[in-house]
N, C-alpha and C positions, 0 to 999 in steps of 0.2 A: 576517723577514730580508730584506734588500734585495740587489739585484743588484750585483756588483762590476764588471760589464762596461762601465759608463758611464765614458767618458773625458771629462775636462774640462781644457782647457788653462789655463795660468796667466792668460792674457789674458781668457778667458771667465769665469774665477772672479772676477777683479777687476772686470770690467765688470758682471757680474750683481750683485755686492755693492754697487757704487757706485750702480747704477740703483735697487736696492731700498731703499737707505738703511738697511739692516739692520745690527744689531750682529754677527750671525753669518750665514754662508752655509751652508745645509744642503743636502746632496746625497745621492746614493745611497751610503750607508755612510761619510759623513764630515761633520765640522763644521769650519768654518774661520772665522778672524777676518776681518772685512770691512776692518779698517783696519791690519792687521799681517800679517806673513808667518808664519803658523802654521796648522796644520791637524792634525786627529786622525782616525784611523779608528775607527769604532765597529762592533762585531760583534754585541752582544747586546741593546742598547737602540736605539730609533729615533734617528736623527740629531737630529730635533726635540726629543726627550726630553733628549738630551745638551746641546743648546744651551740649553734651559730650565734644566737643572741648573747649567750654568756661570753663567747669569744669576742664579740663586738663590744660588749661592755668593758671587758678587760683592755681592749685596744683604745677605747675612748678615754678611760681613766686608768692608765697603767700604774700599778703598784706591785712590784715584785714580791713584797713582803705580805701582801693580802691574798689569802687563799681563794681559789675558784668558788668555794662554797658561799662566800660572801657576795660575790658577783651573781651567783645563782639565786640567792635570796633577794637580791636587788631587782632582778628581772622576773621573778616568779609571778608577780602581779599581772604580767602580760599574758599569762596562761588563763584567760577568761573568755567566755563566749563573746563578749563585746569586743575585746581587743584582738582576738585571734585572726579575723580577716585582714586587719591592717598589718599585723605582725607577719603573717604568712606572705602577704604581698610585698612587704618591705624586705624580707629576707630573700624572696625570689628576685627582687631588683638588685639586691646586694650580690647574690650569686651570679646574676647576669653580668653585672659589672666586673666580677672576678673572671668570668669566662672571657670577657673582652680583653683581659690582661693575660690570658693564657692559662688560667687555673680552672680546674673542674668546678670549684665552688669557693666561696670566701674562706671557709674554714680549712680548705686544702692549701691555701697560700701559706707557705711555711715561714716566711719572714714577716716579722711585725711591720717593718717599714713598707712592705708590699701591701699588707692589709690596710695600713693607715692611708696609703695612697688611694686604695679603692674607696675607703670611707670618705676621703676628701672630695671625691667625685659626687658623693651623695649628701654632703653636709648641709646643703640648702633645702633638702627634702623635708617634708612634714614628718616622715617616718624617723629620720635621723634626729631631728630636733626633739621629737617626742621622747625617744630613748635617751638622748643626752640629758635632757631636762629631768626626766624621771630618775636617772642615776644619781643626780646630785643629792636627792633625799633618800632614795632607795639604798644607796651604798653607804653614804656617810652618816645616816641616822641610825645605823645599827650599833647598839651599845657595845657589842662584842668587837667591833672594829676600832672603837675609840682608843683603846690602849695601844694598838699598833701604830697610832700616830702621836702617842704621848698625851692624849687628851683624857683627863680624869672625869669629865662630865661636868654638869652644872655645879656651882659652888655655893649658891645662895643658902641652901638648906644646911650647909656645913659652916656657915659664918663668913663666907666670901673667900677671896683669894689672898688678902693681905697677910694672913698668918698661915697660909697653905701653899707656899711656893711662888708667891707673886714675883719674886726677884731671882728665881733660880733658872731662868731661861738659858739653856746652853746651846741652843740651835741657831742663834743669831750670830 
């Protein structure tokens, strides 16, 4: 568990993230996006573990037009007392696999294809399957994400799709 007494101003947060060139800024009890205005508190897993989990989520279901904050929301549920031991152990295994490929950790692997290669080595593990399965609902059930994919939500309460764009599909 980390101390909550560390105060960091917005200016310090942004300057540290810009100077580091990192995808995430990790501090005492929080993870923040380096290029966007979002942050999340973590209580049961280490902040570096959560940052790695967010990157893992992005690598499993990559969408360039979906911001990191949605991936963070999708994996936030793993920051629980029950899930923390499995998550910490899984990320430790992921980092060990990355070290086997010459990287200091999974999140330090700069190329997506290298991270995906590392993930493929763990894809049959319970940890990987748990995260992958949880992301299906954790990521795609966020109503704020739906417009990014052109989904307007359920249609029954609005009279169905027949009179609401049933035949205007332009992506096929």
